[in-house]
Each structure stands twice: as structure tokens, then as C-alpha cells.
C-alpha positions in Angstrom: 131.0 81.0 137.9 131.4 77.3 137.6 131.0 74.3 139.9 128.0 73.1 142.0 127.3 76.6 143.3 127.5 78.3 139.9 124.7 79.9 138.0 124.3 77.0 135.6 123.8 74.4 138.3 121.4 76.8 140.2 119.4 77.2 137.0 119.3 73.5 136.4 118.1 72.9 140.0 115.5 75.6 139.8 114.2 74.3 136.5 113.6 70.9 138.0 112.3 72.0 141.4 110.5 75.3 140.9 110.3 76.4 137.3 108.0 79.3 138.2 110.9 80.9 140.1 113.3 80.9 137.2 114.7 84.3 136.3 113.8 85.8 133.0 117.4 86.5 132.0 120.8 85.4 133.3 124.5 86.0 132.6 126.7 83.1 131.5 130.4 82.5 130.7 130.8 81.1 127.2 131.3 77.5 128.4 128.2 77.7 130.6 126.2 79.2 127.7 127.0 76.1 125.7 125.9 73.8 128.5 122.7 75.8 129.0 121.8 75.4 125.3 122.5 71.6 125.5 120.1 71.4 128.5 117.4 73.5 126.7 117.5 76.1 129.5 117.7 79.2 127.3 116.0 80.4 124.1 117.5 81.3 120.8 117.7 85.1 120.2 117.3 85.2 116.4 114.4 87.6 115.8 114.4 88.7 119.5 117.5 90.9 119.5 119.8 92.3 116.7 122.6 89.9 115.9 126.0 91.1 117.1 128.3 91.7 114.1 131.7 93.2 113.3 132.8 96.0 113.0 130.6 97.5 115.7 131.3 94.5 117.9 134.8 93.4 118.7 135.9 90.2 117.1 137.0 88.7 120.4 133.4 89.0 121.8 131.5 87.5 118.8 132.1 83.7 119.6 130.3 84.3 122.9 127.1 85.1 121.0 126.8 81.8 119.3 126.5 78.1 120.1 126.9 75.8 117.1 126.3 78.8 114.8 123.1 79.9 116.4 122.5 83.1 118.3 121.9 82.5 122.0 124.0 85.1 124.0 124.4 88.8 124.0 128.0 89.6 124.9 128.4 92.2 127.7 131.9 92.1 129.1 135.2 90.2 128.8 137.9 89.3 131.3 141.5 89.4 130.1 145.0 89.3 131.6 147.6 92.0 131.1 151.2 92.7 132.3 151.4 95.0 135.2 154.8 96.4 136.1 156.6 98.8 138.4 156.9 101.9 136.4 160.0 103.0 138.4 161.9 99.8 137.5 161.6 99.8 133.7 163.1 102.4 131.4 160.3 101.8 128.9 157.1 99.7 128.8 158.1 95.9 128.5 156.1 95.1 125.4 158.2 92.3 124.0 160.2 89.3 125.2 163.4 91.1 124.5 162.1 94.1 126.6 161.7 91.7 129.5 165.0 90.0 128.9 166.9 93.3 128.5 166.1 94.5 132.0 167.5 92.8 135.1 164.1 92.8 136.7 162.0 89.8 137.8 159.0 88.9 135.7 156.5 86.4 136.9 153.5 84.5 135.4 151.3 81.6 136.7 153.5 78.7 135.6 151.5 76.5 138.0 148.3 77.2 136.1 147.0 73.7 135.2 145.5 75.1 131.9 148.7 77.1 131.1 146.7 80.2 130.0 149.7 82.5 129.6 151.6 79.9 127.6 148.5 79.4 125.4 148.3 83.1 124.8 152.0 83.2 123.8 151.5 80.2 121.5 148.5 81.8 119.8 150.3 85.1 119.4 152.8 83.2 117.2 149.9 81.8 115.1 150.2 78.3 116.6 147.3 76.0 115.6 145.2 74.1 118.1 143.5 71.7 115.6 145.0 69.5 112.9 143.4 68.8 109.5 141.2 66.2 111.1 139.9 68.8 113.6 141.7 66.9 116.4 143.5 68.9 119.1 147.1 69.4 118.1 150.2 71.6 118.7 152.9 72.8 116.5 156.1 71.8 118.3 158.3 74.4 116.5 156.0 77.3 117.7 155.7 75.9 121.2 159.5 75.5 121.3 159.9 79.3 120.7 157.7 80.0 123.7 159.6 77.6 125.9 162.9 78.9 124.7 161.8 82.4 125.9 161.1 80.9 129.4 164.5 79.2 129.3 166.2 82.4 128.4 164.4 84.2 131.2 165.5 81.6 133.7 169.1 81.8 132.5 169.0 85.6 132.8 167.7 85.2 136.4 164.6 87.2 135.4 162.1 84.4 135.8 162.3 82.8 139.3 161.7 79.1 139.9 159.0 80.1 142.4 156.6 80.8 139.5 155.8 77.1 139.5 153.9 77.7 142.7 151.8 80.5 141.2 148.6 79.0 139.8 146.5 82.2 138.9 147.1 85.7 137.6 145.5 87.0 140.8 148.3 85.4 142.8 151.0 86.9 140.6 149.4 90.3 140.9 149.5 89.9 144.7 153.2 89.1 144.6 153.8 92.2 142.5 151.8 94.4 144.9 153.9 93.0 147.8 157.1 94.0 145.9 158.0 90.4 145.2 158.5 91.1 141.4 159.0 93.9 139.0 156.3 92.8 136.5 153.6 90.2 136.6 150.7 88.7 134.6 147.6 90.3 136.2 143.9 90.2 135.6 142.7 93.5 134.1 139.9 93.8 136.6 142.2 93.4 139.6 144.6 95.9 138.1 142.1 98.6 137.3 140.3 98.3 140.7 143.4 98.0 142.9 146.5 99.5 141.4 148.3 102.7 142.5 148.8 104.7 139.3 151.9 106.4 140.9 153.6 103.0 141.3 152.2 100.7 138.5 151.7 100.8 134.8 150.5 98.1 132.4 150.6 96.9 128.8 149.0 94.0 126.9 150.8 90.7 127.5 154.3 91.0 125.9 154.9 88.9 122.8 157.8 88.0 120.7 157.0 90.8 118.2 156.0 93.4 120.8 152.5 93.7 119.4 150.9 92.2 122.6 148.2 89.6 123.0 145.1 89.0 125.1 142.7 86.1 125.5 139.1 87.2 126.3 136.8 85.2 128.5 133.4 86.8 127.6 130.2 86.9 129.6 126.8 87.1 127.8 123.2 87.7 128.6 120.8 84.8 127.9 117.0 84.7 128.0 115.5 82.0 130.1 111.8 82.8 130.0 109.7 81.2 127.2 106.7 83.4 127.8 106.3 85.5 124.6 105.1 88.6 126.4 108.0 88.4 128.9 110.5 87.8 126.1 109.6 91.1 124.6 110.0 92.9 127.9 113.3 91.2 128.6 114.6 92.0 125.1 113.8 95.7 125.8 115.7 95.5 129.1 118.8 93.8 127.5 118.8 96.4 124.7 118.9 99.2 127.4 121.6 97.4 129.4 123.7 97.1 126.2 123.4 100.8 125.2 126.9 102.2 124.9 126.5 104.9 127.6 125.4 102.3 130.2 127.6 99.4 129.1 130.7 101.7 128.8 130.5 103.0 132.3 129.5 99.6 133.7 132.4 97.7 132.1 134.8 100.4 133.2 133.6 100.2 136.8 134.2 96.4 136.7 137.5 96.6 135.0 136.4 94.4 132.0 136.6 95.0 128.3 133.4 96.1 126.6 132.2 94.2 123.6 131.6 97.2 121.3 133.6 100.2 120.1 130.8 102.5 121.1 130.9 101.2 124.7 134.6 101.8 124.9 134.1 105.3 123.6 132.0 105.9 126.7 134.9 105.1 129.0 136.3 108.2 130.8 139.4 109.5 129.2 142.7 108.5 130.8 145.1 105.6 131.3 142.3 102.9 131.7 140.8 103.9 128.3 144.2 103.9 126.7 145.0 100.5 128.0 141.6 99.1 126.9 142.1 100.6 123.5 145.4 98.9 123.1 143.9 95.6 124.3 140.9 95.4 121.9 143.2 95.5 118.9 145.3 92.5 120.0 142.8 90.4 122.0 141.5 87.0 120.7 138.6 84.9 122.0 139.6 82.3 124.6 139.5 78.9 122.8 136.5 76.7 123.7 136.6 75.2 127.2 136.6 71.6 125.7 139.7 72.4 123.7 141.4 74.1 126.7 140.8 71.2 128.9 142.6 69.0 126.4 145.5 71.2 125.4 146.0 73.1 128.6 147.3 70.3 130.7 149.7 69.2 127.9 151.1 72.8 127.8 151.4 72.8 131.6 153.5 69.6 131.5 155.8 71.1 128.9 156.2 74.3 130.9 157.0 72.3 134.1 159.5 70.1 132.2 161.4 73.2 131.1 161.2 75.4 134.2 161.1 72.6 136.8 162.9 69.8 135.1 165.5 71.6 133.1 164.4 69.9 129.9 165.4 71.3 126.5 162.6 73.4 125.0 162.6 71.5 121.7 162.3 68.2 123.6 159.5 69.4 125.8 157.6 70.9 122.8 158.0 67.7 120.8 156.7 65.6 123.7 153.7 67.8 124.0 152.9 67.5 120.3 153.3 63.8 120.4 151.1 63.4 123.5 148.2 65.0 121.6 148.9 63.0 118.5 148.9 59.7 120.5 145.6 57.9 119.7 145.4 56.7 123.3 145.3 60.4 124.4 142.1 60.9 122.6 140.6 57.7 123.9 140.1 56.2 120.5 
């Protein structure tokens, strides 16, 4: 939750006006956790709770536990996008770009997303870098060109409709799919799990060039607000209980979110949901930091729009994106 009505702003306001009314613990997105640390609104968890570590904790959840290398958050659940599709319209699950291109069925994604989340996922699935040797935001034009070439091929095959430029969120593309406006669509995992008709729809991780799939996890974490030593101990016990596999497994399943630990996933009921989650946890990466997304996302969006909306060559659009980030004026130097 972001913006003026979000949890962070509420906590900031309460801290200033009525600190006695502050909650003992709170859940934050990764970006808000960073902001809360910078505003000294939450405490460090070293010595309070066990530090989350692989292999018990999934790699995609671990960055949500730390801010500048220090332990501040206890990951609890992750949002991720998948590909939902009409099972009656595909001869086999569309796991790769070629699978999508090989079927005369419409595929949609939020091409109007100003942060180009789907394109970012595809770029990262090809091992594209986001930082150069100087730790400045950067893009590999050759890798980005591969993604844009896939879009171009999908348009040429009349699989990707131009209307995707008006779709700005995965929730919207899921709505189009439910209304029979497409054969497959990028969809939030939670919307799919809570709303889909299993007789009509199936799902896979986001298709990639190699067919292995990819996911980008936006992870939520518990943080402790109280600075009272006695209450910290009580809250730590509560968070330990809330993170127990039996509870966290059933809770994340009910919300349609990925659990942060293998033990929690093992507590999911057997079936299609658990099978989907099991395939996702092996290919999901952490969402890049919000500061980096806010820099690179709009540049990716411009490149996608240039290809889909402007008919620009993928190599040209990719090179322009890389050059935009490399331009010193872009970084405000």
C-alpha cells in the first residue's frame, strides 16, 4: 500500500501526533520498509528473531528482510504475476515464446504499464543487467532487443493485439481474459487463485525464451515498531507463531500469495495451486529495488511503445533505451 493513505504515511502521522497509539508491529512492502528504516520508525531485528537464510527461505524473499545489509523485516508473502490461459484453446501449456507464437491465439500483457513490469521480467530472464560497472542504471541493448523482437513477431503473427497499449495492469489483462477477450494473459497470482474457474483456465509461470519461466516477487514483511523491551519480546513471540509453516502455509494459500519458505509451501493443500506455486518458487526472482524500477521502468515502457505503437525496429528502440540511461543528463549529473 503506497501513497498518502498507505501504511507508511499513517505510521509517520501517528508517530508525530500520537506515538502512544502506534502499533507494535506492521506489514510493509519492501520499498516502504526501506523508507520506514530511513525515518527511524522500526527497530532492527538482529537478536530479536532468527535471521532468514537459504535454503529454508526462498532466495526471492530474502532481500525483503534487509535494508542496507541489516535485518529489519520478516518476509511473510510475495505477490507475483503468472500467465493464465484458456485450457481449451491451447494444445499444450504455453511455456515459451515459441509456444505462444505457434498457436493462433491472442496473448495479452500490460504494455501500458508505465514501469513495464512484464518486459522487465523478460529482460531479467535473459540475464540482462540493470547496473553498469559504475553501479549506474543501465540496459544491455542486445538483450532488450531480443524481448522487443518477440513482441514484434507476436504482432506480425496477429497474436498480440495493439489494444495491449491500453492495458496498464495485470489485473486488467486478467479481466479481459475472463471476459473472453483473449486466449492467454499476464495475471496476478492472487487474482487467478481466488477467481479462476479450474474447468476453463490453467496457468504457468510467465513464458520465457527458453521455456523455463520467470517471476518477479514483490514481498511483504513484518516489522516491529515498538521500542519497549518487554513488548518487543512479546511481539517477537507473536511473529514467530505467525511465521510457523502450518499457519503461514494456509494463510498464504488463502491469499493467493507465494510463501517465503519451503516448509510453508509444504503446508499448502495438494492440488493445482500447490503445483503452480512449486513451479514458481524455482524461477522467481526478487523484484528490483523501487528506486531502480522508477529509473529503468519508464525507459523500458518507451521502448515497448516505440515498437508496438510506433512500428520502430526492435534494435533501434533497444539502443535508444540504453542510450537514454547512459546519457549523463538522464541521471541529473
